[in-house]
N, CA, C, O and the ligand as a Tripos MOL2 file, in Angstrom:
@<TRIPOS>MOLECULE
protein
  273   271    69     0     0
PROTEIN
NO_CHARGES

@<TRIPOS>ATOM
      1 N         172.2570  144.9460  303.4000 N.3       1 MET1
      2 CA        171.9040  143.8240  302.5740 C.3       1 MET1
      3 C         173.2920  143.1380  302.1980 C.2       1 MET1
      4 O         174.2180  143.6530  301.5720 O.2       1 MET1
      5 N         173.2210  141.9520  302.6900 N.am      2 ALA2
      6 CA        174.4820  141.3040  302.3680 C.3       2 ALA2
      7 C         174.4790  140.2680  301.1460 C.2       2 ALA2
      8 O         174.1730  139.0800  301.2360 O.2       2 ALA2
      9 N         174.8430  140.8830  300.0900 N.am      3 GLU3
     10 CA        174.6710  140.1880  298.8110 C.3       3 GLU3
     11 C         176.2070  139.7070  298.4200 C.2       3 GLU3
     12 O         177.0060  140.4350  297.8320 O.2       3 GLU3
     13 N         176.4500  138.4970  298.8040 N.am      4 ASN4
     14 CA        177.8130  137.9860  298.6240 C.3       4 ASN4
     15 C         177.8080  136.8960  297.6690 C.2       4 ASN4
     16 O         178.6820  136.0340  297.7620 O.2       4 ASN4
     17 N         176.9490  136.8340  296.7850 N.am      5 LYS5
     18 CA        176.8720  135.9780  295.6340 C.3       5 LYS5
     19 C         177.0350  134.3870  296.0490 C.2       5 LYS5
     20 O         177.4270  133.5660  295.2200 O.2       5 LYS5
     21 N         176.7580  134.0900  297.1680 N.am      6 VAL6
     22 CA        176.8860  132.7470  297.7430 C.3       6 VAL6
     23 C         175.5720  132.2640  297.6370 C.2       6 VAL6
     24 O         174.6890  132.8300  298.2820 O.2       6 VAL6
     25 N         175.3100  131.3090  296.9280 N.am      7 ARG7
     26 CA        173.9710  130.5480  296.8560 C.3       7 ARG7
     27 C         174.0050  129.3090  297.4520 C.2       7 ARG7
     28 O         175.0900  128.7530  297.6220 O.2       7 ARG7
     29 N         172.8530  128.7370  297.8330 N.am      8 LYS8
     30 CA        172.8390  127.4070  298.3870 C.3       8 LYS8
     31 C         172.2630  126.6880  297.4840 C.2       8 LYS8
     32 O         171.1470  127.0270  297.0900 O.2       8 LYS8
     33 N         172.8430  125.6440  297.0090 N.am      9 VAL9
     34 CA        172.1640  124.5890  296.2630 C.3       9 VAL9
     35 C         172.1190  123.3750  296.7160 C.2       9 VAL9
     36 O         172.6800  123.1710  297.7930 O.2       9 VAL9
     37 N         171.5250  122.3810  296.1080 N.am     10 ARG10
     38 CA        171.5200  121.1140  296.6590 C.3      10 ARG10
     39 C         172.3010  120.2320  295.9930 C.2      10 ARG10
     40 O         172.2130  120.0860  294.7730 O.2      10 ARG10
     41 N         173.2480  119.4780  296.8480 N.am     11 CYS11
     42 CA        174.3000  118.7580  296.3770 C.3      11 CYS11
     43 C         173.5900  117.5010  295.6440 C.2      11 CYS11
     44 O         172.7370  116.8140  296.2070 O.2      11 CYS11
     45 N         174.0200  117.2920  294.3890 N.am     12 PRO12
     46 CA        173.3840  116.2610  293.7120 C.3      12 PRO12
     47 C         173.6720  114.8590  294.1930 C.2      12 PRO12
     48 O         172.9820  113.8980  293.8500 O.2      12 PRO12
     49 N         174.6850  114.7750  294.9760 N.am     13 GLN13
     50 CA        175.1220  113.5460  295.4280 C.3      13 GLN13
     51 C         174.6110  113.1170  296.8190 C.2      13 GLN13
     52 O         174.3510  111.9240  296.9700 O.2      13 GLN13
     53 N         174.4690  113.8320  297.6810 N.am     14 CYS14
     54 CA        173.9240  113.6420  299.0210 C.3      14 CYS14
     55 C         172.7660  114.2590  299.3350 C.2      14 CYS14
     56 O         172.0960  113.9440  300.3190 O.2      14 CYS14
     57 N         172.4160  115.2970  298.4110 N.am     15 GLY15
     58 CA        171.1620  115.9900  298.6600 C.3      15 GLY15
     59 C         171.2150  117.0330  299.7810 C.2      15 GLY15
     60 O         170.2560  117.7540  300.0570 O.2      15 GLY15
     61 N         172.4580  117.0680  300.4440 N.am     16 GLY16
     62 CA        172.6590  118.1910  301.5210 C.3      16 GLY16
     63 C         172.8860  119.5140  300.8730 C.2      16 GLY16
     64 O         172.9570  119.6310  299.6500 O.2      16 GLY16
     65 N         172.9890  120.4120  301.6240 N.am     17 GLU17
     66 CA        173.2660  121.8770  301.2330 C.3      17 GLU17
     67 C         174.6480  121.9630  300.7770 C.2      17 GLU17
     68 O         175.5670  121.3530  301.3240 O.2      17 GLU17
     69 N         174.7870  122.7590  299.7270 N.am     18 SER18
     70 CA        176.0310  122.9730  299.0580 C.3      18 SER18
     71 C         176.1470  124.3300  298.7970 C.2      18 SER18
     72 O         175.1620  124.9450  298.3890 O.2      18 SER18
     73 N         177.2900  124.9240  298.9880 N.am     19 LEU19
     74 CA        177.5300  126.4720  298.7280 C.3      19 LEU19
     75 C         177.9710  126.5840  297.3510 C.2      19 LEU19
     76 O         178.9910  126.0380  296.9310 O.2      19 LEU19
     77 N         177.1350  127.3490  296.6030 N.am     20 TRP20
     78 CA        177.5880  127.6220  295.1520 C.3      20 TRP20
     79 C         178.3360  128.9210  295.3230 C.2      20 TRP20
     80 O         177.6860  129.9650  295.3750 O.2      20 TRP20
     81 N         179.6100  128.9390  295.4100 N.am     21 SER21
     82 CA        180.4940  130.0100  295.7860 C.3      21 SER21
     83 C         181.8310  129.6770  294.9350 C.2      21 SER21
     84 O         182.0690  128.5450  294.5150 O.2      21 SER21
     85 N         182.5600  130.6370  294.7590 N.am     22 PRO22
     86 CA        183.9120  130.4650  294.1910 C.3      22 PRO22
     87 C         184.6960  129.6890  295.0280 C.2      22 PRO22
     88 O         185.5860  128.9600  294.5900 O.2      22 PRO22
     89 N         184.3840  129.8120  296.3870 N.am     23 GLU23
     90 CA        185.2130  129.2230  297.3410 C.3      23 GLU23
     91 C         184.8650  127.6270  297.4470 C.2      23 GLU23
     92 O         185.5040  126.8670  298.1750 O.2      23 GLU23
     93 N         183.9020  127.2700  296.7240 N.am     24 ASN24
     94 CA        183.5550  125.7790  296.6730 C.3      24 ASN24
     95 C         183.8970  125.2220  295.3350 C.2      24 ASN24
     96 O         183.0680  125.2350  294.4250 O.2      24 ASN24
     97 N         185.0370  124.7550  295.1970 N.am     25 PRO25
     98 CA        185.4500  124.3140  293.9080 C.3      25 PRO25
     99 C         184.7680  122.9170  293.4570 C.2      25 PRO25
    100 O         184.9370  122.4560  292.3290 O.2      25 PRO25
    101 N         184.0820  122.3700  294.3220 N.am     26 TRP26
    102 CA        183.4130  121.1320  294.1000 C.3      26 TRP26
    103 C         181.8950  121.3360  293.6830 C.2      26 TRP26
    104 O         181.1360  120.3800  293.5210 O.2      26 TRP26
    105 N         181.5320  122.5980  293.5290 N.am     27 ARG27
    106 CA        180.0720  122.7540  293.3010 C.3      27 ARG27
    107 C         179.8310  122.2240  292.0040 C.2      27 ARG27
    108 O         180.6960  122.1700  291.1300 O.2      27 ARG27
    109 N         178.5500  121.7960  291.8640 N.am     28 PRO28
    110 CA        177.4260  121.9760  292.6960 C.3      28 PRO28
    111 C         177.5360  121.0600  293.8840 C.2      28 PRO28
    112 O         176.6450  121.1600  294.7280 O.2      28 PRO28
    113 N         178.5340  120.1490  294.0830 N.am     29 PHE29
    114 CA        178.6010  119.2450  295.3060 C.3      29 PHE29
    115 C         179.0420  120.1610  296.3530 C.2      29 PHE29
    116 O         179.5570  121.2680  296.2050 O.2      29 PHE29
    117 N         178.7110  119.4200  297.6440 N.am     30 CYS30
    118 CA        178.8710  120.0790  298.8420 C.3      30 CYS30
    119 C         180.4600  119.8970  299.1430 C.2      30 CYS30
    120 O         181.0590  120.8140  299.7040 O.2      30 CYS30
    121 N         181.0020  118.9440  298.8420 N.am     31 SER31
    122 CA        182.4690  118.5530  299.2250 C.3      31 SER31
    123 C         183.1620  117.8050  298.2220 C.2      31 SER31
    124 O         182.5500  117.3300  297.2650 O.2      31 SER31
    125 N         184.3510  117.6710  298.3650 N.am     32 GLU32
    126 CA        185.1290  116.8180  297.4010 C.3      32 GLU32
    127 C         184.7370  115.5010  297.5700 C.2      32 GLU32
    128 O         184.9190  114.7800  296.5890 O.2      32 GLU32
    129 N         184.2890  115.0390  298.4730 N.am     33 ARG33
    130 CA        183.9640  113.6050  298.6880 C.3      33 ARG33
    131 C         182.7230  113.3490  297.7160 C.2      33 ARG33
    132 O         182.6970  112.4230  296.9060 O.2      33 ARG33
    133 N         181.7290  114.2500  297.8860 N.am     34 CYS34
    134 CA        180.5860  113.9960  296.9830 C.3      34 CYS34
    135 C         180.9550  113.9630  295.5370 C.2      34 CYS34
    136 O         180.5160  113.1310  294.7430 O.2      34 CYS34
    137 N         181.8100  114.9440  295.2420 N.am     35 LYS35
    138 CA        182.1710  114.8650  293.8820 C.3      35 LYS35
    139 C         182.9590  113.5730  293.3390 C.2      35 LYS35
    140 O         182.8210  113.1240  292.2010 O.2      35 LYS35
    141 N         183.7450  113.0830  294.2570 N.am     36 GLN36
    142 CA        184.5370  111.9010  293.8270 C.3      36 GLN36
    143 C         183.5810  110.8750  293.7570 C.2      36 GLN36
    144 O         183.7100  110.0460  292.8560 O.2      36 GLN36
    145 N         182.5300  110.7700  294.6430 N.am     37 ILE37
    146 CA        181.6490  109.5660  294.5090 C.3      37 ILE37
    147 C         180.8680  109.7180  293.1810 C.2      37 ILE37
    148 O         180.6180  108.7020  292.5340 O.2      37 ILE37
    149 N         180.4720  110.9320  292.7430 N.am     38 ASP38
    150 CA        179.8890  111.0380  291.5980 C.3      38 ASP38
    151 C         180.6880  110.6910  290.4360 C.2      38 ASP38
    152 O         180.2430  109.9940  289.5250 O.2      38 ASP38
    153 N         181.9550  111.2060  290.4600 N.am     39 LEU39
    154 CA        182.9430  110.7130  289.3840 C.3      39 LEU39
    155 C         183.2180  109.1810  289.3400 C.2      39 LEU39
    156 O         183.4740  108.5550  288.3110 O.2      39 LEU39
    157 N         183.1390  108.7080  290.4860 N.am     40 GLY40
    158 CA        183.4010  107.2270  290.6050 C.3      40 GLY40
    159 C         182.2010  106.4980  290.0290 C.2      40 GLY40
    160 O         182.3780  105.4600  289.3910 O.2      40 GLY40
    161 N         181.0800  106.9590  290.2120 N.am     41 CYS41
    162 CA        179.9680  106.3330  289.4600 C.3      41 CYS41
    163 C         180.1630  106.3410  288.0180 C.2      41 CYS41
    164 O         179.7730  105.3960  287.3320 O.2      41 CYS41
    165 N         180.7170  107.3040  287.5470 N.am     42 TRP42
    166 CA        180.8610  107.3870  286.0400 C.3      42 TRP42
    167 C         181.9530  106.4610  285.6280 C.2      42 TRP42
    168 O         181.8910  105.8020  284.5900 O.2      42 TRP42
    169 N         183.0390  106.4210  286.5290 N.am     43 ALA43
    170 CA        184.0050  105.6350  285.9880 C.3      43 ALA43
    171 C         184.0220  104.1180  286.2320 C.2      43 ALA43
    172 O         184.7710  103.3000  285.6970 O.2      43 ALA43
    173 N         182.9930  103.8800  287.2030 N.am     44 SER44
    174 CA        183.0310  102.3000  287.5540 C.3      44 SER44
    175 C         182.0630  101.6440  286.6970 C.2      44 SER44
    176 O         181.4970  102.1840  285.7470 O.2      44 SER44
    177 N         181.8930  100.3450  287.1180 N.am     45 ASP45
    178 CA        181.0850   99.4800  286.3180 C.3      45 ASP45
    179 C         179.5430   99.9680  286.2500 C.2      45 ASP45
    180 O         178.7700   99.5860  285.3720 O.2      45 ASP45
    181 N         179.2310  100.7720  287.1880 N.am     46 SER46
    182 CA        177.7310  101.1050  287.3710 C.3      46 SER46
    183 C         177.3870  102.0050  286.3030 C.2      46 SER46
    184 O         176.1910  102.2710  286.1830 O.2      46 SER46
    185 N         178.2460  102.5480  285.4670 N.am     47 TYR47
    186 CA        177.8550  103.3800  284.3240 C.3      47 TYR47
    187 C         178.7940  103.1250  283.1940 C.2      47 TYR47
    188 O         179.8290  103.7780  283.0620 O.2      47 TYR47
    189 N         178.4500  102.2240  282.4200 N.am     48 ARG48
    190 CA        179.2190  101.7910  281.2290 C.3      48 ARG48
    191 C         178.7680  102.3330  280.0800 C.2      48 ARG48
    192 O         177.7400  103.0080  280.1260 O.2      48 ARG48
    193 N         179.3680  102.1620  278.9980 N.am     49 ILE49
    194 CA        178.8670  102.5410  277.7670 C.3      49 ILE49
    195 C         177.6770  101.4900  277.4460 C.2      49 ILE49
    196 O         177.8580  100.2730  277.4150 O.2      49 ILE49
    197 N         176.5090  102.0880  277.2260 N.am     50 PRO50
    198 CA        175.3870  101.2910  276.9260 C.3      50 PRO50
    199 C         175.4550  100.2500  275.8420 C.2      50 PRO50
    200 O         175.6530  100.5830  274.6730 O.2      50 PRO50
    201 N         175.2940   98.9980  276.2020 N.am     51 VAL51
    202 CA        175.5370   97.9780  275.1330 C.3      51 VAL51
    203 C         174.1040   97.8730  274.3640 C.2      51 VAL51
    204 O         173.0240   97.5830  274.8780 O.2      51 VAL51
    205 N         174.3380   98.1440  273.1760 N.am     52 GLN52
    206 CA        173.0740   98.0800  272.3070 C.3      52 GLN52
    207 C         172.7860   96.4360  272.0020 C.2      52 GLN52
    208 O         173.5600   95.7270  271.3590 O.2      52 GLN52
    209 N         171.6610   96.0370  272.5290 N.am     53 THR53
    210 CA        171.2780   94.7760  272.2580 C.3      53 THR53
    211 C         170.5380   94.6580  270.8480 C.2      53 THR53
    212 O         169.5210   95.3080  270.6080 O.2      53 THR53
    213 N         171.0670   93.8650  270.0230 N.am     54 GLN54
    214 CA        170.5700   93.7840  268.7670 C.3      54 GLN54
    215 C         169.1720   93.0350  268.8600 C.2      54 GLN54
    216 O         169.0030   92.1090  269.6530 O.2      54 GLN54
    217 N         168.1700   93.4970  267.9920 N.am     55 PRO55
    218 CA        166.8560   93.1260  268.1370 C.3      55 PRO55
    219 C         166.7370   91.6370  267.8770 C.2      55 PRO55
    220 O         165.9130   91.0110  268.5430 O.2      55 PRO55
    221 N         167.4550   91.0280  267.0040 N.am     56 GLY56
    222 CA        167.2670   89.6940  266.5840 C.3      56 GLY56
    223 C         168.4540   88.7580  267.2340 C.2      56 GLY56
    224 O         168.6820   87.6090  266.8560 O.2      56 GLY56
    225 N         169.1340   89.4060  268.2230 N.am     57 GLU57
    226 CA        170.1680   88.5150  268.8760 C.3      57 GLU57
    227 C         169.9280   88.3080  270.1650 C.2      57 GLU57
    228 O         170.9120   88.1650  270.8910 O.2      57 GLU57
    229 N         168.6280   88.2430  270.7380 N.am     58 VAL58
    230 CA        168.3730   87.8930  272.0060 C.3      58 VAL58
    231 C         168.5930   86.3900  272.2320 C.2      58 VAL58
    232 O         168.5960   85.6000  271.2880 O.2      58 VAL58
    233 N         168.7510   86.0660  273.3360 N.am     59 ASP59
    234 CA        169.0770   84.5990  273.6520 C.3      59 ASP59
    235 C         167.8760   83.6550  273.3700 C.2      59 ASP59
    236 O         168.0230   82.4910  273.0000 O.2      59 ASP59
    237 N         166.6350   84.2740  273.5820 N.am     60 GLY60
    238 CA        165.5330   83.4650  273.3580 C.3      60 GLY60
    239 C         164.9550   82.9090  274.7040 C.2      60 GLY60
    240 O         164.1850   81.9510  274.7630 O.2      60 GLY60
    241 N         165.3800   83.5660  275.6960 N.am     61 GLU61
    242 CA        164.8420   83.0870  277.0220 C.3      61 GLU61
    243 C         164.0060   84.0110  277.5430 C.2      61 GLU61
    244 O         164.3240   84.5580  278.5990 O.2      61 GLU61
    245 N         162.9110   84.3100  276.9520 N.am     62 LEU62
    246 CA        162.0300   85.3260  277.5510 C.3      62 LEU62
    247 C         161.2210   84.4680  278.6510 C.2      62 LEU62
    248 O         160.7280   83.3620  278.4290 O.2      62 LEU62
    249 N         161.1650   85.1840  279.9080 N.am     63 PRO63
    250 CA        160.3480   84.6380  280.8670 C.3      63 PRO63
    251 C         158.9110   84.2150  280.5470 C.2      63 PRO63
    252 O         158.4330   83.1900  281.0340 O.2      63 PRO63
    253 N         158.2740   84.9670  279.7750 N.am     64 ASP64
    254 CA        156.8700   84.7380  279.6930 C.3      64 ASP64
    255 C         156.6190   84.6970  278.1080 C.2      64 ASP64
    256 O         155.8130   85.4630  277.5790 O.2      64 ASP64
    257 N         157.2730   83.8660  277.4750 N.am     65 SER65
    258 CA        156.8930   83.7180  275.9590 C.3      65 SER65
    259 C         155.6980   83.1640  275.8100 C.2      65 SER65
    260 O         155.4470   82.2010  276.5330 O.2      65 SER65
    261 N         154.8400   83.5550  274.9990 N.am     66 PRO66
    262 CA        153.4460   83.0280  274.6320 C.3      66 PRO66
    263 C         153.3410   81.6140  274.3080 C.2      66 PRO66
    264 O         152.3500   80.9770  274.6640 O.2      66 PRO66
    265 N         154.3410   81.0520  273.6260 N.am     67 GLU67
    266 CA        154.3610   79.5910  273.3570 C.3      67 GLU67
    267 C         155.6440   78.9450  273.9540 C.2      67 GLU67
    268 O         156.7720   79.4130  273.7970 O.2      67 GLU67
    269 N         155.3300   77.7400  274.7050 N.am     68 SER68
    270 CA        156.4280   77.1790  275.3410 C.3      68 SER68
    271 C         156.3570   75.7330  275.1020 C.2      68 SER68
    272 O         157.2220   74.9880  275.5630 O.2      68 SER68
    273 ZN        177.1470  116.3320  299.0630 Zn       69 ZN69
@<TRIPOS>BOND
     1     1     2 1
     2     2     3 1
     3     3     4 2
     4     3     5 am
     5     5     6 1
     6     6     7 1
     7     7     8 2
     8     7     9 am
     9     9    10 1
    10    10    11 1
    11    11    12 2
    12    11    13 am
    13    13    14 1
    14    14    15 1
    15    15    16 2
    16    15    17 am
    17    17    18 1
    18    18    19 1
    19    19    20 2
    20    19    21 am
    21    21    22 1
    22    22    23 1
    23    23    24 2
    24    23    25 am
    25    25    26 1
    26    26    27 1
    27    27    28 2
    28    27    29 am
    29    29    30 1
    30    30    31 1
    31    31    32 2
    32    31    33 am
    33    33    34 1
    34    34    35 1
    35    35    36 2
    36    35    37 am
    37    37    38 1
    38    38    39 1
    39    39    40 2
    40    39    41 am
    41    41    42 1
    42    42    43 1
    43    43    44 2
    44    43    45 am
    45    45    46 1
    46    46    47 1
    47    47    48 2
    48    47    49 am
    49    49    50 1
    50    50    51 1
    51    51    52 2
    52    51    53 am
    53    53    54 1
    54    54    55 1
    55    55    56 2
    56    55    57 am
    57    57    58 1
    58    58    59 1
    59    59    60 2
    60    59    61 am
    61    61    62 1
    62    62    63 1
    63    63    64 2
    64    63    65 am
    65    65    66 1
    66    66    67 1
    67    67    68 2
    68    67    69 am
    69    69    70 1
    70    70    71 1
    71    71    72 2
    72    71    73 am
    73    73    74 1
    74    74    75 1
    75    75    76 2
    76    75    77 am
    77    77    78 1
    78    78    79 1
    79    79    80 2
    80    79    81 am
    81    81    82 1
    82    82    83 1
    83    83    84 2
    84    83    85 am
    85    85    86 1
    86    86    87 1
    87    87    88 2
    88    87    89 am
    89    89    90 1
    90    90    91 1
    91    91    92 2
    92    91    93 am
    93    93    94 1
    94    94    95 1
    95    95    96 2
    96    95    97 am
    97    97    98 1
    98    98    99 1
    99    99   100 2
   100    99   101 am
   101   101   102 1
   102   102   103 1
   103   103   104 2
   104   103   105 am
   105   105   106 1
   106   106   107 1
   107   107   108 2
   108   107   109 am
   109   109   110 1
   110   110   111 1
   111   111   112 2
   112   111   113 am
   113   113   114 1
   114   114   115 1
   115   115   116 2
   116   115   117 am
   117   117   118 1
   118   118   119 1
   119   119   120 2
   120   119   121 am
   121   121   122 1
   122   122   123 1
   123   123   124 2
   124   123   125 am
   125   125   126 1
   126   126   127 1
   127   127   128 2
   128   127   129 am
   129   129   130 1
   130   130   131 1
   131   131   132 2
   132   131   133 am
   133   133   134 1
   134   134   135 1
   135   135   136 2
   136   135   137 am
   137   137   138 1
   138   138   139 1
   139   139   140 2
   140   139   141 am
   141   141   142 1
   142   142   143 1
   143   143   144 2
   144   143   145 am
   145   145   146 1
   146   146   147 1
   147   147   148 2
   148   147   149 am
   149   149   150 1
   150   150   151 1
   151   151   152 2
   152   151   153 am
   153   153   154 1
   154   154   155 1
   155   155   156 2
   156   155   157 am
   157   157   158 1
   158   158   159 1
   159   159   160 2
   160   159   161 am
   161   161   162 1
   162   162   163 1
   163   163   164 2
   164   163   165 am
   165   165   166 1
   166   166   167 1
   167   167   168 2
   168   167   169 am
   169   169   170 1
   170   170   171 1
   171   171   172 2
   172   171   173 am
   173   173   174 1
   174   174   175 1
   175   175   176 2
   176   175   177 am
   177   177   178 1
   178   178   179 1
   179   179   180 2
   180   179   181 am
   181   181   182 1
   182   182   183 1
   183   183   184 2
   184   183   185 am
   185   185   186 1
   186   186   187 1
   187   187   188 2
   188   187   189 am
   189   189   190 1
   190   190   191 1
   191   191   192 2
   192   191   193 am
   193   193   194 1
   194   194   195 1
   195   195   196 2
   196   195   197 am
   197   197   198 1
   198   198   199 1
   199   199   200 2
   200   199   201 am
   201   201   202 1
   202   202   203 1
   203   203   204 2
   204   203   205 am
   205   205   206 1
   206   206   207 1
   207   207   208 2
   208   207   209 am
   209   209   210 1
   210   210   211 1
   211   211   212 2
   212   211   213 am
   213   213   214 1
   214   214   215 1
   215   215   216 2
   216   215   217 am
   217   217   218 1
   218   218   219 1
   219   219   220 2
   220   219   221 am
   221   221   222 1
   222   222   223 1
   223   223   224 2
   224   223   225 am
   225   225   226 1
   226   226   227 1
   227   227   228 2
   228   227   229 am
   229   229   230 1
   230   230   231 1
   231   231   232 2
   232   231   233 am
   233   233   234 1
   234   234   235 1
   235   235   236 2
   236   235   237 am
   237   237   238 1
   238   238   239 1
   239   239   240 2
   240   239   241 am
   241   241   242 1
   242   242   243 1
   243   243   244 2
   244   243   245 am
   245   245   246 1
   246   246   247 1
   247   247   248 2
   248   247   249 am
   249   249   250 1
   250   250   251 1
   251   251   252 2
   252   251   253 am
   253   253   254 1
   254   254   255 1
   255   255   256 2
   256   255   257 am
   257   257   258 1
   258   258   259 1
   259   259   260 2
   260   259   261 am
   261   261   262 1
   262   262   263 1
   263   263   264 2
   264   263   265 am
   265   265   266 1
   266   266   267 1
   267   267   268 2
   268   267   269 am
   269   269   270 1
   270   270   271 1
   271   271   272 2
@<TRIPOS>SUBSTRUCTURE
     1 MET1         2 RESIDUE 1 A MET
     2 ALA2         6 RESIDUE 1 A ALA
     3 GLU3        10 RESIDUE 1 A GLU
     4 ASN4        14 RESIDUE 1 A ASN
     5 LYS5        18 RESIDUE 1 A LYS
     6 VAL6        22 RESIDUE 1 A VAL
     7 ARG7        26 RESIDUE 1 A ARG
     8 LYS8        30 RESIDUE 1 A LYS
     9 VAL9        34 RESIDUE 1 A VAL
    10 ARG10       38 RESIDUE 1 A ARG
    11 CYS11       42 RESIDUE 1 A CYS
    12 PRO12       46 RESIDUE 1 A PRO
    13 GLN13       50 RESIDUE 1 A GLN
    14 CYS14       54 RESIDUE 1 A CYS
    15 GLY15       58 RESIDUE 1 A GLY
    16 GLY16       62 RESIDUE 1 A GLY
    17 GLU17       66 RESIDUE 1 A GLU
    18 SER18       70 RESIDUE 1 A SER
    19 LEU19       74 RESIDUE 1 A LEU
    20 TRP20       78 RESIDUE 1 A TRP
    21 SER21       82 RESIDUE 1 A SER
    22 PRO22       86 RESIDUE 1 A PRO
    23 GLU23       90 RESIDUE 1 A GLU
    24 ASN24       94 RESIDUE 1 A ASN
    25 PRO25       98 RESIDUE 1 A PRO
    26 TRP26      102 RESIDUE 1 A TRP
    27 ARG27      106 RESIDUE 1 A ARG
    28 PRO28      110 RESIDUE 1 A PRO
    29 PHE29      114 RESIDUE 1 A PHE
    30 CYS30      118 RESIDUE 1 A CYS
    31 SER31      122 RESIDUE 1 A SER
    32 GLU32      126 RESIDUE 1 A GLU
    33 ARG33      130 RESIDUE 1 A ARG
    34 CYS34      134 RESIDUE 1 A CYS
    35 LYS35      138 RESIDUE 1 A LYS
    36 GLN36      142 RESIDUE 1 A GLN
    37 ILE37      146 RESIDUE 1 A ILE
    38 ASP38      150 RESIDUE 1 A ASP
    39 LEU39      154 RESIDUE 1 A LEU
    40 GLY40      158 RESIDUE 1 A GLY
    41 CYS41      162 RESIDUE 1 A CYS
    42 TRP42      166 RESIDUE 1 A TRP
    43 ALA43      170 RESIDUE 1 A ALA
    44 SER44      174 RESIDUE 1 A SER
    45 ASP45      178 RESIDUE 1 A ASP
    46 SER46      182 RESIDUE 1 A SER
    47 TYR47      186 RESIDUE 1 A TYR
    48 ARG48      190 RESIDUE 1 A ARG
    49 ILE49      194 RESIDUE 1 A ILE
    50 PRO50      198 RESIDUE 1 A PRO
    51 VAL51      202 RESIDUE 1 A VAL
    52 GLN52      206 RESIDUE 1 A GLN
    53 THR53      210 RESIDUE 1 A THR
    54 GLN54      214 RESIDUE 1 A GLN
    55 PRO55      218 RESIDUE 1 A PRO
    56 GLY56      222 RESIDUE 1 A GLY
    57 GLU57      226 RESIDUE 1 A GLU
    58 VAL58      230 RESIDUE 1 A VAL
    59 ASP59      234 RESIDUE 1 A ASP
    60 GLY60      238 RESIDUE 1 A GLY
    61 GLU61      242 RESIDUE 1 A GLU
    62 LEU62      246 RESIDUE 1 A LEU
    63 PRO63      250 RESIDUE 1 A PRO
    64 ASP64      254 RESIDUE 1 A ASP
    65 SER65      258 RESIDUE 1 A SER
    66 PRO66      262 RESIDUE 1 A PRO
    67 GLU67      266 RESIDUE 1 A GLU
    68 SER68      270 RESIDUE 1 A SER
    69 ZN69       273 GROUP 0 **** ****
């Protein structure tokens, strides 16, 4: 029985197989690249601090306003 504590998980970035082991410092990602991509998502414009739109501060340009 080869129980070497290495599990295979799914890489959250590419969906591929990733080794969950101490030898994989990028776990749960499969590689450094996938981890960098994920970190890049957080650091780039695609994930910003959510801007709270004030309820009464909309521009008033609703596409389907009932009265026009
Ligand atoms: Zn990956």
